[in-house]
A tleap script that builds the chain and sets N, CA, C and O, in Angstrom:
source leaprc.protein.ff14SB
mol = sequence {
  NMET GLY HIE PRO VAL TYR ARG VAL GLU SER
  PHE GLN ILE THR GLY PRO TYR THR LEU ARG
  VAL GLU PHE ASP ASP GLY ALA PHE ARG GLU
  ILE ASP PHE ARG PRO VAL LEU GLU GLY GLU
  LEU TYR GLY PRO LEU ARG GLU LEU SER LEU
  PHE ASN GLY VAL ARG VAL ASP PRO GLU VAL
  HIE THR LEU VAL TRP PRO ASN GLY ALA ASP
  PHE GLU PRO ALA THR LEU HIE ASP TRP ALA
  LYS HIE LYS HIE GLY LEU LYS ALA MET ALA
  GLN ARG TRP ALA LEU THR MET THR GLN GLY
  CSER
}
set mol.1.N position { 47.426 76.786 -28.346 }
set mol.1.CA position { 46.920 76.139 -29.541 }
set mol.1.C position { 45.604 75.451 -29.206 }
set mol.1.O position { 45.545 74.642 -28.279 }
set mol.2.N position { 44.547 75.765 -29.952 }
set mol.2.CA position { 43.234 75.212 -29.691 }
set mol.2.C position { 43.022 73.877 -30.363 }
set mol.2.O position { 43.875 73.391 -31.106 }
set mol.3.N position { 41.888 73.300 -30.094 }
set mol.3.CA position { 41.527 72.040 -30.731 }
set mol.3.C position { 40.717 72.333 -31.993 }
set mol.3.O position { 40.143 73.415 -32.117 }
set mol.4.N position { 40.663 71.395 -32.920 }
set mol.4.CA position { 39.897 71.618 -34.151 }
set mol.4.C position { 38.419 71.859 -33.841 }
set mol.4.O position { 37.869 71.284 -32.903 }
set mol.5.N position { 37.800 72.699 -34.627 }
set mol.5.CA position { 36.378 72.972 -34.493 }
set mol.5.C position { 35.665 72.223 -35.617 }
set mol.5.O position { 35.970 72.400 -36.796 }
set mol.6.N position { 34.718 71.390 -35.226 }
set mol.6.CA position { 33.965 70.603 -36.197 }
set mol.6.C position { 32.512 71.064 -36.194 }
set mol.6.O position { 32.013 71.604 -35.208 }
set mol.7.N position { 31.860 70.838 -37.308 }
set mol.7.CA position { 30.445 71.142 -37.441 }
set mol.7.C position { 29.743 69.906 -37.989 }
set mol.7.O position { 30.235 69.254 -38.910 }
set mol.8.N position { 28.598 69.597 -37.414 }
set mol.8.CA position { 27.773 68.523 -37.956 }
set mol.8.C position { 27.035 69.080 -39.161 }
set mol.8.O position { 26.340 70.092 -39.063 }
set mol.9.N position { 27.189 68.418 -40.290 }
set mol.9.CA position { 26.523 68.838 -41.521 }
set mol.9.C position { 25.169 68.157 -41.687 }
set mol.9.O position { 24.189 68.786 -42.087 }
set mol.10.N position { 25.126 66.853 -41.372 }
set mol.10.CA position { 23.883 66.102 -41.552 }
set mol.10.C position { 23.975 64.808 -40.759 }
set mol.10.O position { 25.025 64.471 -40.212 }
set mol.11.N position { 22.866 64.094 -40.706 }
set mol.11.CA position { 22.842 62.789 -40.040 }
set mol.11.C position { 21.775 61.943 -40.700 }
set mol.11.O position { 20.911 62.435 -41.425 }
set mol.12.N position { 21.865 60.655 -40.425 }
set mol.12.CA position { 20.866 59.701 -40.891 }
set mol.12.C position { 20.632 58.714 -39.764 }
set mol.12.O position { 21.590 58.225 -39.165 }
set mol.13.N position { 19.378 58.412 -39.464 }
set mol.13.CA position { 19.055 57.378 -38.484 }
set mol.13.C position { 19.277 56.039 -39.172 }
set mol.13.O position { 18.627 55.738 -40.173 }
set mol.14.N position { 20.198 55.231 -38.639 }
set mol.14.CA position { 20.526 53.955 -39.275 }
set mol.14.C position { 20.026 52.755 -38.480 }
set mol.14.O position { 20.105 51.622 -38.955 }
set mol.15.N position { 19.517 52.989 -37.287 }
set mol.15.CA position { 18.986 51.926 -36.451 }
set mol.15.C position { 18.501 52.526 -35.156 }
set mol.15.O position { 18.647 53.729 -34.941 }
set mol.16.N position { 17.920 51.708 -34.276 }
set mol.16.CA position { 17.479 52.229 -32.990 }
set mol.16.C position { 18.665 52.853 -32.229 }
set mol.16.O position { 19.661 52.183 -31.956 }
set mol.17.N position { 18.540 54.116 -31.901 }
set mol.17.CA position { 19.543 54.862 -31.130 }
set mol.17.C position { 20.885 54.999 -31.854 }
set mol.17.O position { 21.900 55.304 -31.228 }
set mol.18.N position { 20.890 54.778 -33.147 }
set mol.18.CA position { 22.136 54.819 -33.915 }
set mol.18.C position { 22.007 55.828 -35.053 }
set mol.18.O position { 21.044 55.813 -35.820 }
set mol.19.N position { 23.009 56.706 -35.138 }
set mol.19.CA position { 23.023 57.737 -36.166 }
set mol.19.C position { 24.324 57.681 -36.953 }
set mol.19.O position { 25.389 57.400 -36.404 }
set mol.20.N position { 24.219 57.949 -38.228 }
set mol.20.CA position { 25.402 58.157 -39.070 }
set mol.20.C position { 25.520 59.664 -39.228 }
set mol.20.O position { 24.647 60.306 -39.812 }
set mol.21.N position { 26.601 60.222 -38.706 }
set mol.21.CA position { 26.764 61.670 -38.634 }
set mol.21.C position { 27.857 62.101 -39.606 }
set mol.21.O position { 28.937 61.510 -39.636 }
set mol.22.N position { 27.573 63.138 -40.406 }
set mol.22.CA position { 28.543 63.684 -41.344 }
set mol.22.C position { 29.018 65.040 -40.827 }
set mol.22.O position { 28.227 65.858 -40.357 }
set mol.23.N position { 30.334 65.257 -40.925 }
set mol.23.CA position { 30.951 66.488 -40.441 }
set mol.23.C position { 31.465 67.335 -41.592 }
set mol.23.O position { 31.602 66.864 -42.721 }
set mol.24.N position { 31.746 68.591 -41.286 }
set mol.24.CA position { 32.181 69.537 -42.313 }
set mol.24.C position { 33.547 69.215 -42.900 }
set mol.24.O position { 33.906 69.755 -43.947 }
set mol.25.N position { 34.317 68.348 -42.252 }
set mol.25.CA position { 35.613 67.959 -42.822 }
set mol.25.C position { 35.493 66.705 -43.694 }
set mol.25.O position { 36.501 66.154 -44.137 }
set mol.26.N position { 34.248 66.253 -43.940 }
set mol.26.CA position { 34.014 65.088 -44.783 }
set mol.26.C position { 33.985 63.768 -44.033 }
set mol.26.O position { 33.680 62.731 -44.621 }
set mol.27.N position { 34.296 63.789 -42.746 }
set mol.27.CA position { 34.298 62.557 -41.949 }
set mol.27.C position { 32.862 62.120 -41.655 }
set mol.27.O position { 31.951 62.943 -41.571 }
set mol.28.N position { 32.681 60.804 -41.501 }
set mol.28.CA position { 31.421 60.205 -41.084 }
set mol.28.C position { 31.681 59.381 -39.836 }
set mol.28.O position { 32.740 58.768 -39.702 }
set mol.29.N position { 30.735 59.364 -38.937 }
set mol.29.CA position { 30.807 58.499 -37.761 }
set mol.29.C position { 29.459 57.816 -37.597 }
set mol.29.O position { 28.418 58.467 -37.681 }
set mol.30.N position { 29.472 56.520 -37.367 }
set mol.30.CA position { 28.250 55.794 -37.011 }
set mol.30.C position { 28.301 55.613 -35.503 }
set mol.30.O position { 29.198 54.958 -34.973 }
set mol.31.N position { 27.326 56.203 -34.819 }
set mol.31.CA position { 27.355 56.247 -33.355 }
set mol.31.C position { 26.116 55.565 -32.792 }
set mol.31.O position { 24.985 55.920 -33.125 }
set mol.32.N position { 26.354 54.575 -31.931 }
set mol.32.CA position { 25.287 53.931 -31.167 }
set mol.32.C position { 25.253 54.636 -29.816 }
set mol.32.O position { 26.169 54.474 -29.011 }
set mol.33.N position { 24.218 55.407 -29.564 }
set mol.33.CA position { 24.117 56.210 -28.352 }
set mol.33.C position { 23.578 55.420 -27.156 }
set mol.33.O position { 23.614 55.921 -26.032 }
set mol.34.N position { 23.088 54.213 -27.369 }
set mol.34.CA position { 22.456 53.436 -26.284 }
set mol.34.C position { 23.267 53.405 -24.993 }
set mol.34.O position { 22.695 53.611 -23.922 }
set mol.35.N position { 24.592 53.154 -25.048 }
set mol.35.CA position { 25.342 53.035 -23.795 }
set mol.35.C position { 25.429 54.321 -22.965 }
set mol.35.O position { 25.808 54.265 -21.795 }
set mol.36.N position { 25.090 55.464 -23.541 }
set mol.36.CA position { 25.241 56.725 -22.793 }
set mol.36.C position { 23.900 57.356 -22.437 }
set mol.36.O position { 23.870 58.477 -21.928 }
set mol.37.N position { 22.800 56.669 -22.689 }
set mol.37.CA position { 21.483 57.245 -22.437 }
set mol.37.C position { 21.032 57.008 -20.999 }
set mol.37.O position { 20.168 56.173 -20.733 }
set mol.38.N position { 21.627 57.748 -20.091 }
set mol.38.CA position { 21.308 57.700 -18.662 }
set mol.38.C position { 21.298 59.124 -18.129 }
set mol.38.O position { 21.747 60.053 -18.802 }
set mol.39.N position { 20.794 59.285 -16.939 }
set mol.39.CA position { 20.804 60.581 -16.277 }
set mol.39.C position { 19.612 61.440 -16.662 }
set mol.39.O position { 18.785 61.050 -17.486 }
set mol.40.N position { 19.537 62.617 -16.052 }
set mol.40.CA position { 18.399 63.509 -16.262 }
set mol.40.C position { 18.292 64.014 -17.691 }
set mol.40.O position { 17.187 64.144 -18.219 }
set mol.41.N position { 19.418 64.298 -18.323 }
set mol.41.CA position { 19.399 64.878 -19.657 }
set mol.41.C position { 19.312 63.829 -20.761 }
set mol.41.O position { 18.520 63.968 -21.693 }
set mol.42.N position { 20.119 62.789 -20.657 }
set mol.42.CA position { 20.185 61.786 -21.728 }
set mol.42.C position { 19.252 60.605 -21.504 }
set mol.42.O position { 18.866 59.945 -22.469 }
set mol.43.N position { 18.882 60.320 -20.270 }
set mol.43.CA position { 17.987 59.199 -19.962 }
set mol.43.C position { 16.657 59.246 -20.709 }
set mol.43.O position { 16.199 58.218 -21.206 }
set mol.44.N position { 16.026 60.420 -20.798 }
set mol.44.CA position { 14.751 60.467 -21.525 }
set mol.44.C position { 14.861 60.065 -22.996 }
set mol.44.O position { 13.858 59.709 -23.615 }
set mol.45.N position { 16.061 60.117 -23.555 }
set mol.45.CA position { 16.245 59.744 -24.956 }
set mol.45.C position { 16.109 58.246 -25.183 }
set mol.45.O position { 16.112 57.795 -26.328 }
set mol.46.N position { 15.988 57.460 -24.101 }
set mol.46.CA position { 15.707 56.035 -24.264 }
set mol.46.C position { 14.321 55.822 -24.854 }
set mol.46.O position { 14.031 54.759 -25.404 }
set mol.47.N position { 13.459 56.844 -24.739 }
set mol.47.CA position { 12.168 56.822 -25.427 }
set mol.47.C position { 12.480 57.064 -26.900 }
set mol.47.O position { 12.852 58.172 -27.283 }
set mol.48.N position { 12.329 56.032 -27.724 }
set mol.48.CA position { 12.788 56.079 -29.110 }
set mol.48.C position { 12.171 57.231 -29.898 }
set mol.48.O position { 12.837 57.829 -30.744 }
set mol.49.N position { 10.916 57.544 -29.631 }
set mol.49.CA position { 10.294 58.646 -30.374 }
set mol.49.C position { 10.976 59.976 -30.038 }
set mol.49.O position { 11.098 60.838 -30.908 }
set mol.50.N position { 11.417 60.154 -28.803 }
set mol.50.CA position { 12.151 61.370 -28.429 }
set mol.50.C position { 13.540 61.347 -29.062 }
set mol.50.O position { 13.994 62.356 -29.601 }
set mol.51.N position { 14.209 60.210 -28.999 }
set mol.51.CA position { 15.534 60.101 -29.624 }
set mol.51.C position { 15.450 60.437 -31.113 }
set mol.51.O position { 16.298 61.157 -31.639 }
set mol.52.N position { 14.434 59.918 -31.784 }
set mol.52.CA position { 14.290 60.139 -33.222 }
set mol.52.C position { 13.884 61.570 -33.570 }
set mol.52.O position { 13.812 61.921 -34.747 }
set mol.53.N position { 13.620 62.399 -32.558 }
set mol.53.CA position { 13.333 63.812 -32.772 }
set mol.53.C position { 14.591 64.646 -32.947 }
set mol.53.O position { 14.518 65.874 -32.973 }
set mol.54.N position { 15.730 64.006 -33.066 }
set mol.54.CA position { 17.021 64.680 -33.211 }
set mol.54.C position { 17.033 65.551 -34.461 }
set mol.54.O position { 16.380 65.245 -35.459 }
set mol.55.N position { 17.788 66.642 -34.384 }
set mol.55.CA position { 17.962 67.519 -35.538 }
set mol.55.C position { 19.333 68.179 -35.436 }
set mol.55.O position { 19.986 68.112 -34.394 }
set mol.56.N position { 19.762 68.812 -36.515 }
set mol.56.CA position { 21.005 69.581 -36.501 }
set mol.56.C position { 20.639 71.022 -36.182 }
set mol.56.O position { 19.847 71.638 -36.895 }
set mol.57.N position { 21.208 71.555 -35.118 }
set mol.57.CA position { 20.968 72.952 -34.771 }
set mol.57.C position { 21.721 73.841 -35.755 }
set mol.57.O position { 22.932 73.684 -35.913 }
set mol.58.N position { 21.034 74.772 -36.421 }
set mol.58.CA position { 21.685 75.592 -37.440 }
set mol.58.C position { 22.670 76.620 -36.880 }
set mol.58.O position { 23.512 77.135 -37.615 }
set mol.59.N position { 22.568 76.919 -35.595 }
set mol.59.CA position { 23.486 77.898 -35.002 }
set mol.59.C position { 24.764 77.271 -34.473 }
set mol.59.O position { 25.860 77.772 -34.726 }
set mol.60.N position { 24.623 76.171 -33.738 }
set mol.60.CA position { 25.803 75.559 -33.116 }
set mol.60.C position { 26.319 74.352 -33.882 }
set mol.60.O position { 27.365 73.797 -33.544 }
set mol.61.N position { 25.584 73.943 -34.918 }
set mol.61.CA position { 26.029 72.880 -35.833 }
set mol.61.C position { 26.363 71.588 -35.108 }
set mol.61.O position { 27.413 70.986 -35.334 }
set mol.62.N position { 25.455 71.173 -34.234 }
set mol.62.CA position { 25.578 69.881 -33.583 }
set mol.62.C position { 24.198 69.248 -33.505 }
set mol.62.O position { 23.194 69.881 -33.830 }
set mol.63.N position { 24.158 67.999 -33.074 }
set mol.63.CA position { 22.891 67.304 -32.895 }
set mol.63.C position { 22.224 67.803 -31.624 }
set mol.63.O position { 22.876 67.944 -30.590 }
set mol.64.N position { 20.933 68.069 -31.699 }
set mol.64.CA position { 20.156 68.472 -30.533 }
set mol.64.C position { 18.849 67.692 -30.532 }
set mol.64.O position { 18.331 67.312 -31.582 }
set mol.65.N position { 18.330 67.464 -29.334 }
set mol.65.CA position { 17.084 66.736 -29.160 }
set mol.65.C position { 16.038 67.658 -28.552 }
set mol.65.O position { 16.383 68.677 -27.955 }
set mol.66.N position { 14.762 67.310 -28.698 }
set mol.66.CA position { 13.685 68.183 -28.205 }
set mol.66.C position { 13.760 68.494 -26.702 }
set mol.66.O position { 13.247 69.526 -26.271 }
set mol.67.N position { 14.382 67.635 -25.908 }
set mol.67.CA position { 14.467 67.880 -24.469 }
set mol.67.C position { 15.679 68.730 -24.086 }
set mol.67.O position { 15.923 68.949 -22.900 }
set mol.68.N position { 16.440 69.211 -25.069 }
set mol.68.CA position { 17.600 70.058 -24.796 }
set mol.68.C position { 18.921 69.314 -24.759 }
set mol.68.O position { 19.972 69.938 -24.621 }
set mol.69.N position { 18.892 68.002 -24.877 }
set mol.69.CA position { 20.132 67.224 -24.882 }
set mol.69.C position { 20.930 67.522 -26.148 }
set mol.69.O position { 20.364 67.734 -27.220 }
set mol.70.N position { 22.244 67.534 -26.005 }
set mol.70.CA position { 23.128 67.701 -27.154 }
set mol.70.C position { 24.508 67.174 -26.783 }
set mol.70.O position { 24.773 66.847 -25.626 }
set mol.71.N position { 25.364 67.097 -27.763 }
set mol.71.CA position { 26.755 66.702 -27.569 }
set mol.71.C position { 27.622 67.706 -28.299 }
set mol.71.O position { 27.241 68.209 -29.356 }
set mol.72.N position { 28.774 67.999 -27.747 }
set mol.72.CA position { 29.758 68.855 -28.398 }
set mol.72.C position { 30.134 68.225 -29.739 }
set mol.72.O position { 30.395 67.023 -29.789 }
set mol.73.N position { 30.171 69.003 -30.833 }
set mol.73.CA position { 30.527 68.414 -32.129 }
set mol.73.C position { 31.870 67.691 -32.117 }
set mol.73.O position { 32.016 66.661 -32.775 }
set mol.74.N position { 32.852 68.208 -31.382 }
set mol.74.CA position { 34.160 67.543 -31.319 }
set mol.74.C position { 34.043 66.175 -30.646 }
set mol.74.O position { 34.744 65.236 -31.023 }
set mol.75.N position { 33.164 66.061 -29.655 }
set mol.75.CA position { 32.942 64.772 -28.999 }
set mol.75.C position { 32.353 63.780 -29.984 }
set mol.75.O position { 32.778 62.626 -30.034 }
set mol.76.N position { 31.376 64.219 -30.769 }
set mol.76.CA position { 30.780 63.346 -31.777 }
set mol.76.C position { 31.810 62.949 -32.828 }
set mol.76.O position { 31.881 61.787 -33.228 }
set mol.77.N position { 32.604 63.912 -33.272 }
set mol.77.CA position { 33.615 63.659 -34.306 }
set mol.77.C position { 34.632 62.623 -33.831 }
set mol.77.O position { 35.038 61.748 -34.596 }
set mol.78.N position { 35.036 62.727 -32.572 }
set mol.78.CA position { 36.051 61.830 -32.015 }
set mol.78.C position { 35.414 60.828 -31.052 }
set mol.78.O position { 35.997 60.508 -30.016 }
set mol.79.N position { 34.230 60.335 -31.388 }
set mol.79.CA position { 33.448 59.456 -30.522 }
set mol.79.C position { 34.255 58.265 -30.013 }
set mol.79.O position { 34.157 57.915 -28.837 }
set mol.80.N position { 35.037 57.648 -30.865 }
set mol.80.CA position { 35.809 56.469 -30.448 }
set mol.80.C position { 36.721 56.798 -29.271 }
set mol.80.O position { 36.958 55.945 -28.415 }
set mol.81.N position { 37.225 58.000 -29.221 }
set mol.81.CA position { 38.120 58.427 -28.140 }
set mol.81.C position { 37.338 58.728 -26.862 }
set mol.81.O position { 37.886 58.602 -25.767 }
set mol.82.N position { 36.073 59.123 -26.979 }
set mol.82.CA position { 35.291 59.575 -25.822 }
set mol.82.C position { 34.260 58.569 -25.325 }
set mol.82.O position { 33.775 58.696 -24.201 }
set mol.83.N position { 33.915 57.571 -26.138 }
set mol.83.CA position { 32.768 56.734 -25.799 }
set mol.83.C position { 32.929 55.954 -24.494 }
set mol.83.O position { 31.948 55.752 -23.779 }
set mol.84.N position { 34.133 55.519 -24.175 }
set mol.84.CA position { 34.309 54.748 -22.934 }
set mol.84.C position { 34.115 55.641 -21.710 }
set mol.84.O position { 33.506 55.217 -20.728 }
set mol.85.N position { 34.619 56.854 -21.757 }
set mol.85.CA position { 34.417 57.794 -20.658 }
set mol.85.C position { 32.958 58.186 -20.509 }
set mol.85.O position { 32.454 58.287 -19.391 }
set mol.86.N position { 32.277 58.405 -21.625 }
set mol.86.CA position { 30.862 58.745 -21.585 }
set mol.86.C position { 30.028 57.576 -21.050 }
set mol.86.O position { 29.077 57.777 -20.295 }
set mol.87.N position { 30.393 56.363 -21.447 }
set mol.87.CA position { 29.681 55.181 -20.963 }
set mol.87.C position { 29.878 55.033 -19.451 }
set mol.87.O position { 28.929 54.729 -18.729 }
set mol.88.N position { 31.104 55.246 -18.972 }
set mol.88.CA position { 31.381 55.150 -17.531 }
set mol.88.C position { 30.575 56.193 -16.766 }
set mol.88.O position { 30.039 55.904 -15.696 }
set mol.89.N position { 30.488 57.408 -17.313 }
set mol.89.CA position { 29.709 58.460 -16.672 }
set mol.89.C position { 28.226 58.076 -16.637 }
set mol.89.O position { 27.556 58.281 -15.625 }
set mol.90.N position { 27.721 57.528 -17.722 }
set mol.90.CA position { 26.324 57.104 -17.782 }
set mol.90.C position { 26.047 56.004 -16.756 }
set mol.90.O position { 24.985 55.989 -16.134 }
set mol.91.N position { 26.996 55.090 -16.578 }
set mol.91.CA position { 26.819 54.027 -15.585 }
set mol.91.C position { 26.771 54.603 -14.174 }
set mol.91.O position { 26.003 54.135 -13.334 }
set mol.92.N position { 27.595 55.621 -13.914 }
set mol.92.CA position { 27.555 56.277 -12.595 }
set mol.92.C position { 26.221 56.977 -12.384 }
set mol.92.O position { 25.663 56.926 -11.288 }
set mol.93.N position { 25.700 57.633 -13.427 }
set mol.93.CA position { 24.395 58.285 -13.318 }
set mol.93.C position { 23.315 57.259 -13.032 }
set mol.93.O position { 22.447 57.485 -12.189 }
set mol.94.N position { 23.362 56.129 -13.730 }
set mol.94.CA position { 22.360 55.078 -13.537 }
set mol.94.C position { 22.426 54.542 -12.108 }
set mol.94.O position { 21.393 54.308 -11.480 }
set mol.95.N position { 23.630 54.349 -11.602 }
set mol.95.CA position { 23.800 53.861 -10.237 }
set mol.95.C position { 23.259 54.874 -9.239 }
set mol.95.O position { 22.587 54.496 -8.279 }
set mol.96.N position { 23.536 56.129 -9.446 }
set mol.96.CA position { 23.047 57.191 -8.572 }
set mol.96.C position { 21.526 57.222 -8.573 }
set mol.96.O position { 20.895 57.390 -7.529 }
set mol.97.N position { 20.949 57.057 -9.751 }
set mol.97.CA position { 19.480 57.083 -9.864 }
set mol.97.C position { 18.862 55.905 -9.115 }
set mol.97.O position { 17.840 56.079 -8.452 }
set mol.98.N position { 19.450 54.715 -9.201 }
set mol.98.CA position { 18.880 53.557 -8.533 }
set mol.98.C position { 19.093 53.633 -7.023 }
set mol.98.O position { 18.251 53.168 -6.254 }
set mol.99.N position { 20.205 54.211 -6.596 }
set mol.99.CA position { 20.460 54.355 -5.164 }
set mol.99.C position { 19.576 55.430 -4.543 }
set mol.99.O position { 19.225 55.356 -3.365 }
set mol.100.N position { 19.221 56.433 -5.350 }
set mol.100.CA position { 18.390 57.519 -4.870 }
set mol.100.C position { 16.913 57.161 -4.816 }
set mol.100.O position { 16.115 57.884 -4.220 }
set mol.101.N position { 16.552 56.043 -5.437 }
set mol.101.CA position { 15.122 55.644 -5.475 }
set mol.101.C position { 14.702 54.982 -4.208 }
set mol.101.O position { 13.544 54.588 -4.071 }
savepdb mol mol.pdb
quit
């Protein structure tokens, strides 16, 4: 038995690094991405102009950024369930980056 497949229908920028995301099942999520913006892929999104370049990819129906960053639609849909793990991963990336400098 598989997991539900969600599609991002639209989004609205509601604040710095914060998006209100609408899904094909009618659900909305307001997501503050700030805590997960670390590492090679997500770290550059701390540049607000790059973060605000977000769009919905018409093929995979998720949020994508100009630098290639994206999130699985199911992760976005169930953000409350995943955000602590993603934040912990981002903190490890940040620590690795500072130790490697």
